[in-house]
Wavefront OBJ file of the C-alpha trace (Angstrom):
o trace
v -15.339 -18.269 -39.596
v -13.819 -14.628 -39.252
v -12.241 -13.512 -36.040
v -13.155 -10.181 -34.809
v -10.866 -8.003 -32.452
v -7.936 -8.873 -30.435
v -7.745 -10.685 -27.022
v -7.989 -8.465 -24.212
v -4.343 -8.847 -23.030
v -2.972 -7.815 -26.410
v -5.269 -4.930 -26.396
v -3.902 -3.655 -23.359
v -0.473 -4.417 -24.354
v -0.926 -2.233 -27.392
v -2.047 0.662 -25.118
v 0.557 0.317 -22.544
v 3.508 -1.320 -23.837
v 5.408 -3.370 -21.443
v 2.287 -3.476 -19.020
v 3.125 -7.180 -18.081
v 6.804 -6.552 -17.637
v 6.072 -3.748 -15.172
v 3.923 -6.124 -13.148
v 6.741 -8.577 -13.092
v 9.218 -5.752 -12.238
v 6.846 -4.478 -9.410
v 6.511 -7.925 -7.900
v 10.383 -8.398 -8.006
v 10.846 -5.075 -6.370
v 8.085 -5.935 -3.671
v 9.879 -9.361 -2.965
v 13.352 -7.586 -2.449
v 12.196 -4.832 -0.463
v 10.144 -7.403 1.720
v 13.235 -9.459 2.265
v 15.334 -6.250 3.153
v 12.559 -4.964 5.557
v 12.163 -8.123 7.428
v 15.913 -8.428 7.951
v 15.881 -5.032 9.465
v 13.031 -5.733 11.828
v 10.513 -3.706 9.829
v 7.340 -4.340 7.970
v 7.006 -3.436 4.284
v 3.801 -1.280 3.762
v 4.180 -1.014 0.056
v 6.485 -0.798 -2.872
v 5.672 1.100 -6.021
v 7.203 2.220 -9.506
v 6.070 5.542 -10.542
v 6.937 7.178 -13.960
v 8.957 5.782 -16.658
v 12.377 6.440 -18.475
v 14.501 9.009 -16.807
v 11.898 9.770 -14.435
v 11.232 6.287 -12.831
v 10.799 6.452 -8.975
v 10.768 3.454 -6.718
v 8.861 4.337 -3.515
v 9.132 1.992 -0.657
v 7.111 2.596 2.478
v 8.098 0.607 5.793
v 6.707 0.724 9.290
v 7.543 -0.688 12.810
v 5.955 -0.701 16.270
v 7.055 2.911 17.915
v 7.571 4.393 14.306
v 10.342 4.387 11.645
v 13.420 6.576 12.251
v 15.487 8.437 9.540
v 18.271 5.718 10.318
v 15.706 2.956 9.584
v 14.904 4.376 6.241
v 18.799 4.926 5.536
v 19.426 1.280 6.241
v 16.489 0.099 4.123
v 17.746 2.292 1.560
v 21.347 1.058 1.438
v 20.378 -2.573 1.735
v 17.686 -2.298 -1.091
v 19.941 -0.296 -3.444
v 22.762 -3.052 -3.108
v 20.189 -5.662 -3.809
v 18.681 -3.930 -6.569
v 22.154 -3.260 -8.351
v 22.701 -6.962 -8.168
v 19.389 -8.143 -9.358
v 19.008 -5.106 -11.874
v 15.318 -5.545 -12.382
v 15.020 -2.022 -13.868
v 16.898 -1.142 -16.735
v 17.885 2.343 -16.790
v 18.121 5.126 -14.219
v 15.754 5.555 -11.224
v 15.331 7.187 -7.940
v 14.741 4.935 -4.838
v 12.653 6.675 -2.113
v 12.127 5.059 1.357
v 9.855 6.507 3.918
v 7.314 5.710 6.741
v 3.608 5.777 6.066
v 3.053 8.921 8.186
v 0.625 9.958 10.823
v -2.368 9.707 8.458
v -1.236 6.319 7.002
v -3.600 4.497 4.930
v -5.360 1.276 6.175
v -5.956 -1.471 3.876
v -5.351 -4.924 5.498
v -7.008 -6.478 8.440
v -3.599 -6.339 10.276
v -3.510 -2.394 9.650
v -6.755 -2.117 11.292
v -5.888 -4.480 14.399
v -2.659 -2.389 14.825
v -4.633 0.754 15.043
v -7.442 -0.200 17.538
v -8.418 2.810 19.596
v -7.130 5.182 16.818
v -9.367 7.616 15.052
v -9.965 6.666 11.308
v -11.715 8.174 8.527
v -13.426 5.542 6.195
v -15.352 5.707 2.907
v -17.578 2.908 1.734
v -18.544 1.966 -1.647
v -22.084 1.361 -0.729
v -24.169 3.055 1.939
v -24.058 1.697 5.448
v -26.686 3.266 7.882
v -27.634 5.939 5.050
v -23.946 7.120 4.799
v -20.594 6.484 2.928
v -18.318 8.510 5.118
v -17.344 7.857 8.671
v -14.956 9.100 11.164
v -14.722 7.116 14.448
v -12.319 5.162 16.761
v -11.610 1.653 15.678
v -12.711 -0.493 18.564
v -12.730 -4.101 17.117
v -11.800 -5.883 14.150
v -12.850 -9.220 13.050
v -12.620 -11.436 10.184
v -13.723 -9.325 7.143
v -15.200 -6.572 9.329
v -14.410 -3.779 11.511
v -16.296 -1.796 14.319
v -16.143 1.880 14.610
v -17.236 4.002 17.484
v -19.091 6.960 16.219
v -20.411 9.970 18.221
v -23.500 8.322 19.501
v -23.280 4.607 18.271
v -21.190 1.838 17.082
v -21.185 0.653 13.399
v -20.014 -2.583 11.797
v -18.265 -2.025 8.303
v -17.651 -4.980 6.192
v -13.838 -4.847 4.848
v -14.943 -5.460 1.307
v -17.228 -2.473 1.202
v -14.348 -0.093 2.179
v -12.950 1.922 -0.704
v -10.482 4.191 1.289
v -9.393 4.055 4.941
v -6.737 6.005 6.738
v -5.838 7.371 10.110
v -6.890 10.677 11.278
v -4.329 12.908 12.780
v -5.289 13.858 16.303
v -4.020 17.111 17.967
l 1 2 3 4 5 6 7 8 9 10 11 12 13 14 15 16 17 18 19 20 21 22 23 24 25 26 27 28 29 30 31 32 33 34 35 36 37 38 39 40 41 42 43 44 45 46 47 48 49 50 51 52 53 54 55 56 57 58 59 60 61 62 63 64 65 66 67 68 69 70 71 72 73 74 75 76 77 78 79 80 81 82 83 84 85 86 87 88 89 90 91 92 93 94 95 96 97 98 99 100 101 102 103 104 105 106 107 108 109 110 111 112 113 114 115 116 117 118 119 120 121 122 123 124 125 126 127 128 129 130 131 132 133 134 135 136 137 138 139 140 141 142 143 144 145 146 147 148 149 150 151 152 153 154 155 156 157 158 159 160 161 162 163 164 165 166 167 168 169 170 171 172
């Protein structure tokens, strides 16, 4: 019997060398950033690795009730920098960026939606719901696996697994 092709994992590793290593590094950075954020009384929203080589950037986004201050970002940055120096998950130079999610923050988890009840959100779905895939409305309720938006003239239930993008709308 003759073998044809390579296993999928090897195929991806040939296209993106170090792909699995990058996933492990991202997980380690997420764990470290989560620990630091928790120690400072903040919530870790995301931790990403962008770029490679000399252009590697670690982007850490944190949040807290009432908003994140520059001082909060500075504390997280200094503490995380010290941990990264000790753990050394990234070989080579990198830039560490710590910020808040912003006024138009993305919403991805049930907790994100629950925290933002009564706020205006923009939601794009993967499938049509009530003949549309784009909604702007107030988050009025959140349940296990769904959210309810108040649109101009009606309320609509959107299953969380049908949401492709969601973010807060900036209100003036």
